[in-house]
N, C-alpha and C positions, 0 to 999 in steps of 0.2 A: 617433600617427596611428591613428584608429579602423579596425578591420578591416571588410571589405566583407561585410555580412550578405546581400547578393545572391548571394554565392558559395555553392556546395555542392560542396566539393572531391571527396568520395567519389563522389557522383552524376556529376560531370563526368568523373572518371577512368573510371568504368564505361562511360559513353557513348563515350569514346575507345576503350576496350578492345573494345567491340562492333564498331567500325569496322575493327579490325585483322585480323579473320578468323583468329584464332589457332587452330591445330589442337591440341585438348586431349589430352595424354598425362599428365594429372594427375587428381586427384580434384576434384569428386565423379564417381562412376562413371557417372552418367546421361549425361555428355558433352553438355551443353547441351540435354538433353531427349531426345536421339535414342534413348537406351537405355531410356526409360520413356514410351511413347507415351500410355498412359492418364493418367499424372500430368501430362504436358505438355498434354493436352487439358483437364484439370481446371484447372490453374493458368495456362496460357497460355505460349506460346513466349517472350514478352518477359520473363517471370519466370524461366523456366528458363535463359535465355541469361546472366543475371547471377547465378545461383546458382553462384558460383565460389569457388575457394580463394585463400588469400593468395598473392601473387606480387609481384615487384618493382614493376610499374607501379601496383599497387593497395595496397601497403603491408601491414603486419601489425599487428593489434590488440595483440598481446602486446608488441611493441617498435616502435611507430610512429615513422617518421622522415620521412614525406613527406605523402601526401594525408590520411591519418587524423590525423596530428599537426596539420596545418593546420585540419582540420575541428574538432578538439577545441579549438584555440585560438579559433576563431570562436565556437564554442558557449560557451566560458567567458565571452567578452565579452558575448554575448547574455543570459547569466544573471547578469552582474556578479560572476563568480567569478574567483579567481586562476587556477584550473585546472578543467577539466572532462574527465571520461573517459566514453567510450561504453561502455555495459554491455549485453551481449547475454544475460545471465542474469536479466533482469528486475530490479526494485528489490529483490527478495529478495537477490540477490548484492551489490547496492550497500550495503544495510543491514548485511549480514554483513561486508563489507569494512571499513566504518566501525568496527565494534566490534572486529574483529580488528586493525585499526591501533592503536586506542586502548588495548586491553587484552591483557595476557599472562596466563598461568595464575596464578590466585589474586588477580588485580586486581579491585577493586570497580568497578561501574558503576551509577549512579543512573538509574532509568528508571520510567515508569509501568507498572503491571501490565497495562493494556489495550493492550499492544504487539501488533503482528503476530507470528505464530509465527516469522518469519524472525529476529527479534531474539533470541528464546530459543534458537533453533537455533544461533545464533552463540555463545551462552554454552556450549552443549554442545560445540561444536567447539574453542573456545579456552580453556575452563575458567575463564572470568571469573565473578565472584560478583555476582549482582544485588542491588541495594538498591532494593526496590520502593517507589514512592510511590503509594499507592492514590489514584486520581482521585476527585474529588467525583462525586456521583451526582445526577442529576435524577430524583427519585422519581416525578414525574408521567409523565415519558416513559420511565422505567426504563432510562436510558442513562448510561454513564460519560462524564464531561466531561474537561476538560483538567486539568493539574496546577496546584494552588494554589501561588502563589509562596512562601507561608509554609511549606507542606509541603516544598517543594524546599529552602528555606533550612534547615529542621530536619534534613533528610536529609544535607545538606552538613556542617552543624555536627557531627552524630553520626558522620560518616564522612569526616573530612578527608583520608584517604588514597585516596579514590575518584579514579579517573583521568578519568572523563567523566560527563556528564549527557546522556541521550538523551531527546528530546522528540518526541511525535507532533504534527505540525502541518501541516494540520488533521487531525482525526479523520475517520473514514469519514462521520460525520454532518455535518461542516463546522465543528466547534468548534475554536477556537484558544486556546492558552495565551498568557500574557504572555511571548512568546519573547525580546523584547529585554532585559527585566529579568532573566529566568532566565539568559540568556547573560552579562550583565554580572556577575551574582552568581557564576556558575561560574568565569568568567575571573578574578575577584578572588581565588579560592582555587586558581588554577592548574589548573583542570580544563578539558578539552576539551568542546565542545558539539556533539553529533551530532543531526541532525534527520531524522526519517523524514517526508519531504515528498512521499510517494508520491501523495497526492491534491491537491497544490498546484502542479503545473506552471504552471497559468494565472496564479498569483499574480505571476509575473515579467513579465507582458505587459499588465497593466492595473492602474492605480493605485486602482481601486475595490475591490480585494481586500485582505485583511490583509497585513501585512508579511511579506516573504520571509525565508528563513533567512539568505541572504547579506546582505541589508540589515540584519538584526538583529545581524550580526557573528558568526554561528555558524561553526564550523570546518569542518563537513562537512554535506552534505545529499544525500539520495537522492531523485531526482525521476523519477516514472513518466511519461515522455513519452507512453507509449502510452495512458494513462488519459484525460487531457483534452487532450493535445497533438497527437493525430492520427497518431502513428507506429504501426508494427506491434506487435502483442502481443509482450511479452518484451523490448522495447527501452526502455532508461532511461539517465539521466545520473547520474553521481556528481560532485557539485560540491564544490570545496575552497576554503577561505580561505587567506590568506597564511601562517598558522601551520603548515600541513600540508606535509610533504615529499612532492611528487608522485612522485618516483622510488621512494621506499620504498612509497608507496601502490600504485604499479604492481606492485611485487613481491608485495604482499599480495593484490591482485586476481588475479594470475597463479597463486596457490596453488590456486585453485578454478575460475577461468574457463576456458572451452574454448580450445584452441589452433586451433580451426576455426571462427572467428567467421563468422556468416552475413552476407554482404554485402547481403542483402535487409533485414536488421534495421539494419545500419549506414547504408545509404542512406536508409531511412525516417526515421532520426534526423536525418540531414543535411538532407533536404528539409523535414521538419516544423519543425526549428529555423529554417530560412530563412523559412518561411511565417509563423511566429509573430513572429519578429523584425521582419518587414516589415509585417505586418497584424494582429498580436495584439490591439491595442487595439480595433479595429473588430470583430474576431471575437468577443471576449469581452464587449464592450458588448451585442452581440446575444444572447449566451448569458444574460447577466444579465437582460435584458429578458424573455426567454422564461421564465426561472425565476421572476421576480417576478410575471408574469402568471399562471403556473400556480399559484403559491402562493395568490394572491388568489382564483382560481376554485375551487380545491380547498377552501379554507376556507369559501367561500360554499355549498358542497354541504351542509355540516352534518355533525357527527360527527368527520370527519377534522381533524387539526391539522397543517398544513404550517408548520413553525417556521422562524424566521429571527432577525434581529438583536435582536428584543425579548427574547431570552434573555440577552443580554450582561450580565454582572455585574461586569466590570472585573477579574476574577481567574481563576477556573476556566473561565469563558467570557469570555475577554478580548476576543475578536472572533469573527465568524462569516463563513463563506464563502457569500456570497449566491447563488452559482451552484448550490449544493447543494439539490436538491429532496428533502428528508427529510420524511416524513409519518408521524405517529403514527396508528395504526389501532385501538387497543383500544377506543376510545369508540364505534366502530360494531359492537363485539362480535366482531371478527375479529382474530386474530393477524396480524402483519405477513407471516409466511410463508404464511398462508392467502390474503391479498390477492395476494401474489406469484404463487401457483399459479393463482388465478382469472384474473389478468391474462393469464398465458401460455396457460392451457388454454381459457378461454372467449373471449378477445379477441385472441389472437395478439400480445400485447405482452410483450416481455422486458425487465424492469427489472433493476437491478444486484443487489439482494438484498432479502430480507425476513427479519427476525428475529422475536423474540417479540412486540415491540410496535410495530415501525416498518418502513417500506419506504424504499428509496432509488432514485429515478430519476436516473440519472447524465446530466447535460446537459453537452455540450462542443461541440467545433468542428463536428460533423456533424449537429446536430439541426435539425429543420424545424418551422415553426409548426403545420402541419397534423397532425404527429405529436403535438405537445403537446395539441392539441384532442382527438385520439383518446384520449389517456391520461386527460384530464379527464372525458370522456364515459364512459369505461369505469369509472372510480372511482365516478362518480355512479350508474351502473347496478348496480355491485357492492353499494353501500350499499342500494339499493332491493330488489335480488333476494336478497341473502345476509346483510344486516346483521341483528344480533340484540342482545339484552341482553348487556352486557359482564361480568356477574357470573360469578365462577369463573375469570376469566382470570388467568393468571400475569403479574405486571407487572414483576418485577425482571429487568433485562437483565444487570446486572453483580453478581457475588457476590465479595466480598472474599476472596482466597485466604489460606490459612495455609501459609507456606513452611517446610517442615521440613528439607529437604536441598537442596544445590546441584544445579542441573539436570543437570550432567554426571555427578555421582556417581550420581544416581538413574537416569539414562538407561542407564548401563552396569552398574548393580548387578545382582546375582542377583535374579531376579523370579519371581513365580508369578501365575497367572491366578485371579481370584475373580469370582463372579457380581456383576452390578451391584447387586443387592439386598443383598449381603453386604459391599460394598466400604467402607462408612462406617467411619472410624477407621484405615484403611490409608493408606499413602503411595503416590501414583501414580508410575509410572515412564514414562508415555507422555503424549501430548497427547490431549485431547478438545476439539473445537471445531466450531462451525458454520462452513461455508465457502460463499460469503463470509459475513462479513468476514475470517475467519482469525485472530480474537483468541481465544486458548485459554480455555475454561471451566476446564480443568485443564491444568497443565504438569508435566513431570517434577519430582519433589521436593515436590509439594504434597499437603496432607492432604485426603482425600476426606471430605466431610461429607454429612449427610442432605439439606441444602438443595441441594447440588450434584447429588446423585443425583436429587432431585425435578425439578430444572431439566433435566437430561439426558433424563429420561423424557418430560417435557412437550415438549421440543424435538423429540424423535423422533416423538412422537404427532402433533404439528402438521405434520410433514413437513420439518423443517430438514435440510439435507444435512450429516450429521455425519461428520467425518473425523479422522484422526490416530491411531486405535487399531489395534492388531494384529488384533483381532477386528472384521471389517468390519461386523458387525451390532450391535456395541457391546452385546452381552449380557454380556460379561465385560470386566474391566479388569485390566491388568497392574499389580501392586503389588510393593513391596519384599518379598523373601522373608523377611527378618527386619526387622520394623517396629521403630521406636523405642518 
């Protein structure tokens, strides 16, 4: 018997709780907002009334037995998963939980190097050993693509003892790997398949999108409901297939997840799942139409290149997420981060990110046609007002790393700080990345090269938000005290 997707058990339990007029002698200490009037004015009393702690009528995320358990069962069915867990530490915590489930100290995991930092953080925590598959690169756009099936097959053949394969699907730019065949290949060798599906929530609710992790037969997927699904920031789902033990996974999650889960986040997941399960096809049909229109108009401006399915090559770009509005900017003589800054500073338009060569305008459940028109007009004006010759622009977005030490060993090793100019030839012990998208330029254990130093300097000069280093100004990098 199918579960009722009209239900939102956590939301319904909170509504009943509000009617009970319970006198609070528990945490949080603001006591339904009475203890913090300024915060209550800012967020609203209806919000503060349901910022509550775990209790019997509302269940407990660490060990759900009632309304949260029911909500997770309904969510699992909505995503065609065997099990689904509510995550209040964002998709970061979901990615880390997947890796910590699959790998113990010394275990190998095959993954693309253009992973989000959360995946490499998980390696530092559990001491797993990465086997990196360097993604193909589109030299015209300067971006990393998906993993080639032949490269994954080679990594599996060379590392038959690996426990799992991790796949980014889609990438930030909307590029998908051949997820089904990678999954079949990994399973044939007894390996688990983990999918960072942070940017693919919408795949589950409209068949015009690429295949989902669960439909491809993957074992686990981390889904950022807050990115394209409409829930509150920091709320995500961890989806599991039939091969995964959900009780053990709950233990893994509880190693790091808070014991004071926010009911604001939980309710937002519950309500957003309900909305997409009932109306997702119509919602994302509209999103796709807006994205297709925007791409056509932006490409007609001249100079810009809003790319889409024409990139598909059947392998490292097996498919493309047509809701992604990714735009190459170097041909108008501007780095992506420069266009990003101009949109915000000159036109009051905040897009998702700009990197060296591209921008991403994130379209999802809440966008409007008039806002799309405003973005198109702004890009046209930026080209007219600020465009210039593209000569001298750095084009390469992804630099293949040289992995010299395991991430955990390098992160915890004795270290010393050296100036950026003198860092070439040393082994890095920290992260360097532009955020967003949060894909490391350098990760602990990787060799610092002259090309990487040039890239870091260029990104700083263009105004990319650089993070991950102990030195907030990135004038120095931490390196191994004793290099190899």
